[in-house]
N, C-alpha and C positions, 0 to 999 in steps of 0.2 A: 311358308311363310311367303306374304307380300314385300315386295321391293322397300314401299316404305317403311313396314318396320325393321328393315333388315338396316334400310340407313339410319335411322333414329336410333337403334341399338349400336351403330357404329358411333355415329354423334355423341351418345353418350358415355360410349367407353373412351374416344378420343378426348372428349371435355376435362373425366375424371385422371385421366395419365396426365393431361397437361397443367392440371391443378398440383397433382403429386410432383411433377417438373418442377413448377414453379415455388414450389415448398421446399425441395431438396436446394434450388440456387438460391433461394434468400439464407436458408440453413447453411449453405457452402460461405455464402459471404460474410455473415455472422462470427463465423467460427476460424474463416482468416485471416481476421485483425487481429493487431495484439490485445490481450487482458491480462493486464498486469492489476495483480493482488499484491496489498501492503500490509505488511505486520511489525508491530510496536515490540523493540528489543529492547532490554536492558540488563547490564551488568558491569564488569571493574573491567578497564583496560590496564593492561602490565606489559612494560617495555613495547616490544612491537607486535602484539596482539592484545586478545580481549577474551573474556571469558564471557559470553552473555547467553540470553535465552529469551524465550519469546515471552510477551507479557499477555494471560488468558485471563478469564474469568477464573475460573479452579486455580489459575496461580498468578494472584495479580503483580507479583516482582518478585525478580532473584532475591534470595538473600544475601545481603554483600557483607553483611556481619559475619556470617558464616565462612565465604571466602578471605576476610580479612583474617578468619581464625586460622585457614591455613595457610597463613603467608602474602596473600592475595593484597597488596595494598597501593595497588595504581589507583588512579581516578573511576570513579563512578561515571559510567555513559548511559546514556537511553540511545536508540538509534531508530532508523524503518529501514527493514528489508521487503523489496519489491522484487516479484517473483514474475515472470512473463509467462502466463498459460497459456499464450494465442500462439499462430504461428507465424507472425509477421512483428518485426522489431519496432521495438517501443522506445522515443527518445524521453530522460527523464529531464528537464530543464531546471530545477529547484525544488530543496526539500526545505521543509516549514514545522516549526514547535507551535504547536497551539495549545493553548488550555481550552481545556473541556467546560461549556460555561461560558467560556469568554469572546469575545469578538478580533483579539488582539492576535498577532502571530509573529513570532522571530526567524528572520529567515538568515542562517546564518553564513557568513562569506568565508571567514579566515579561521573559523574555530571548529571549521567541518572535516571528521575524519573519515575518507570514502576515494572512491574514484573520483576523478575531476569531474565538473558539472560543466557544461551537459554531455550527460552518457548515454550509449547507444546499448538499451538490452536486448539481447538477441532472443527469437522465440526458445522457450524451455533452458530461462537461465535466470538468475538471481544476481543482486546488487543492496549490497549493505552503505547506510550514511550513519555516524556516530558522530555526538557532540556530548560536551561537559554536562553530566547533570547538574552543576552549579547553576548552568544556565537556565535550566527548567523553573528551577527554584527563584531565581531573579524575577523572571516572566511572571511565576504564580504571585509572590508579594505584589509586583506591579500593578498586575491585573487585581489582585484584591483589594489594596490597601489605595490605591491611586487611581482606580478606573472603578472602583466598587462593584465590579464583576463578581456573581455567584460561582468561582470556577472548585470545581472538584477534582482534578488534576489535569494531565498534559497528554496527548496524543501528536501523530505528527500527520503531515499532509505533504504528496507530491504532487508538483505541477509537472504535467507530460508537453510533451513537443504541440500536440495534437492542441492543445488550451487545456484540456481536459485536465482534473484535477482528481486524485483518489486518495484516501486517509485511511488511516488505522483506525478498526470499530474498538480495537482496546483503547482502555485509560490505564494511566500511572498516575495510582493515588497518591497526592502529597500532600 
């Protein structure tokens, strides 16, 4: 082989390795950040605790009537659970209750049950915040009747310290 061909082959291999290295560095940078995910929760508070479950498409709400039959007479609640799947901590500044199909939002201040905000969510951990379901009913009525918005239910949002907002993909129909 001539030296020109060998030099070209070495250059091509170097270019491929540089591209793979750059791709790996970008992947590491993206995966090393905090990656928060939000889930909508629904349930009943009882004393110092609560019985809650996630709202999913298969199970749109927790059957609170069955819980009440079992003696759970506490207040019905709705909440957001934020899980940090990333490698860096995430700061949760505020949480808000929003009507699906509307433009308003309710940012609870004193009614919020959960860790005090702002809250630093470490990597691999989660935290939850809840508020009374009655507040969601008031927000829905106000959105539908006073503002004329075609509201289908409620969901929750969390405002992070980076300015980014995450929301629960699920809707609790009211």
